N, C-alpha and C positions, 0 to 999 in steps of 0.2 A: 498517539501518533499524529504528527502534523502534516504539513504539505509535502507533496512529492514533486520535485522539479525534473523536467525532461528537456534534454536538448533535442530539437526537432529541425528538420530541413524545410518542411512545407507547413508553415505555421497556420496559414488560413485553413488548409484542409484539416489539420489536426484540431483547430479550434471548433470547426463545424462538426467534426465527429463527436467531440466531447460534449458539445452543446446539444446536438440533434439526436444522436444515438444513445449517449449515456445520460443526457438530461441535466447536465450541470449548467449553471448560470454563468454568464461571462461578466467579469468585473473589469474595472479600469486597471490598467497595468502600466509599467514603464515602457518606453519605446522598445520594440523588439521582443516584447514579452506579453503573454496573456495569462490572466489569473482566472481560474474556474472554481466554482464552489456552489454553496447553497445561497439562495437569494436573501437579501436584506429587505424585509417588507416595507421599510420606511424610506428607502433610497434606491431608486432604479439605477443600475450601473455599478452598484456596490454589492459585493458578496459578503454574506454574514460570516462564513468560515471558508477560507481558501483550502481546497483539497489538492488541486493540481496547478502547477505553473509551467507553462510552455515557454522555453527560451529559444529564440530563432537563431539558428546557425545554418544559413542556406547551403553552404558547401559541406556540411557535415556528412561523412560517409556512414553507411549502415554499420552497426556493430557486427564484427566478424563472428561467424558461427563458432561455438565452442569456447567462448570467452566468458569471463565473469560479468556480473551486472544484474539487471532487473529480471527476475523470473515473472513476477506480476505485482502490481499494486492492487490492493483490495479495498473496495468501496463498500462500507457497511451501511445498510439502510435500516430505518427504525423498525420495520414490521414485515411480516410475510406478505401483506397486501402491497407494500411498497416494492418488494422483490417481484411480485407478479406484474406490477405495473412496469418495472424495469424490463422484464421479459417481453411484454407487449411492445414496448418502445423499440427494443432491438429488432423484433420481428417486423414491425411496421416500417422500419428503416431498411429492410431487406438485407440485414446482416445475419451471418451464421454464427452460432455458438461453436466453440471448439470443445466444450464439455459442459456437463451439468452433474453435480455431485451432492450427495447427502453425506456430510462429514460427522454425523451424530450430534455434534455441538452446533452445527450450522447447516444451512442449505445454500448452495453456491452455483452461480452461472459463470462460464468462462468464455472470453473472446479476446481478440487482439485489436489494437488500433491500427490505423493505416501505415504506421512505420514499424509495426511488429512488436510493440510493447504489450506484454500480457496484462490483462485486466480480469479481476474477479469482482463480481457483484454478489453480495451475500447478505443474509440475515442470520442473526444468532437465535438459537432456541433459548428459552429462559434458563438461567444458570442452574437452577435446581433440577433441570432435566438432563444436564450433561452427565454422561456415564463416567463413573470413577471406579478404578480398581487399584487396590493397594495404595490409595492416596494419590494416584495419578489420573489425570483426565485422559479418557480414551477417545481417540479419533479413528475414523476409517474413511474409505472412499467407496461409496455405494452409489448406484444409479439414482438420480433424482427423478421423481415422478412429475414430469412437466405438466401433464394433464391435470393432476391434482392442484398444482400451483396455479395454473391458468383458471381453474374453477373458483379461485378466491375472488370475492367481490372487490370492486374498486374501493379503495379507501375514500371515505367521505372528504370531498374537497380536493381529490387528486387532480393534478395538473400535468402538463407536459414536462415539467421540471422536477428534478429530485427535491424531496421535501427538506425543510430545516430538520436538523438532527442527523442527517446523512454526514458521514465522516470517513476518513481513512481509518479502517479497522486494523489492518496490518500491512506489512511489506514483506515480500518473499524474494530472496536474493539467490542468485547463482554464485557460489564461492568455490575456491580452489582446494580448500582443505577444511574439513569440518572441525578438526581439533583446534586449529588456529582460530577459526570463527568462534568456537565455544569459549576459548580463552579470552577473546576480545569482548564478545557480547555478554557472556556470563561472568567471566573473571574480572575484566576491567570495568565494564559498565554496570554489572550487578543484576542483569536479567536472570530469572529463574528458568532452568530447563524444565519444560512441561511434557514434551513428547519425544521419545527416542525410537519409536517402533517402526517408523517409515524407513525403508532401506535408502541409505545415502542422503538422509535428511535429518534435521534437528529443528525443534521449535522451542522458542523461549518467550517469556512474557514477564509482566509486572502485575502485581495486585491480584494474582490468581486467575487472570484471563487465560483462555486456551492458547492463544499465541499472538504476540505483537510482531514477531519476526519469524519468518521461515528461512531456513538456510539449507541449501542443497548442493550436491556435487553432480547433479544430473547432466551437466554439460561435459563432465569428465573430471576425474581426480587430477589435481594439479593444473586445472584450467588457468590460462594466462589472463592478464588484464587486457581489455581492449585498448587500442591506441587512444591517446588523448584527443578530445574533440569529436569523438564519434557520437552518433545518435543514441538516445536511450537515457538511462538514469544519470542525472547530473548531481542530485543530492536529495536526501530525504530528512525530514525533521522528526525529532523525538522531543515532546513537550514535557517540561518539568513544572510542577505545580506551585513551587514557592522558592524564595531565595535560599532558604535552608537546604532544600533538595539540590539546588544548583551548586552551592558551596561544598556540600558533602560529596557530590559526584565529581566535582573538579579535584578535590583532594584524592578521591579514589583513583581517578584517571592518572593524576600526577604520580602517585605512589606506585602505580602499575608500570610506569615507564612509557606509556603510550603518548606519542607526540600529538599536540593539538594547537590550534590557533584560537585565541580569544578575540572576539569582535563584540564589544559592548556586552550584552547579556546573552551571548551565544558562544558555544564552543564548537569548533569545526574540526572534524576528525576524518581519517581515512582508515577503513578496516583492512585486515591483512590481504584481502582480495582486491583492493582498490576501490571499493564502494564508498562513496562520500556521504557523510551524515552530519547533521548539526543538532546539538543539544540546545534547546531554545527555552528561555525563561518565559512562561505563559502566565504571568501574574501582574 
């Protein structure tokens, strides 16, 4: 997964939140935009990997309740010690969590940014520890032991910033129809369905990961798209490893009848619920 772009009304407030509460580094961006990610140790003001891009639309209205869009963006940290540090950072900033869960494959903290976008901060357990039944990865939502997490010693060299190796682990979307979402993400794009056991939700991935995309109808079956230009998800990126993968996926998308726009080495699409995504050549 690549960068997640958000339309925001208060870009300074949002920049400060992602810098001070989440711990991302601020990089140079285009006028009216802020890029946030992990620091480049060789060049101050440059981020090594962009995780989130904020695009300023000062008059953008809040996303209406009960519409499709971003459920949460999920920031994956390299280790349990890094997740403990993330929890300390949130606590020291005086922010409250909206949840904390053990998903068997991962441990996760949940909160929202000042404009209501959901955020998950998580670490994966080693893949060999993921429970599997009948060939399928098993996930659950159990209480996370925060005291145990906070007892984890600080990682050597830990700082106020998220470490290199932090990345977008997955994106979770509100959709209007799970069948249509499955046809798009699994049928047209080729993601593998990994988990069907959550009511009203579906999880898909590539390469045997537990999930790169979560899809749910928890805002209501048949939820409508938000009006154009509202705050929230603007676009998210899916990175492709080589030219062959891009060509193969473009043929697959074309044969499925899904419309897209090609911009250099990027394919821009809109899913059946109006969520925008870009397939980006990362080579």
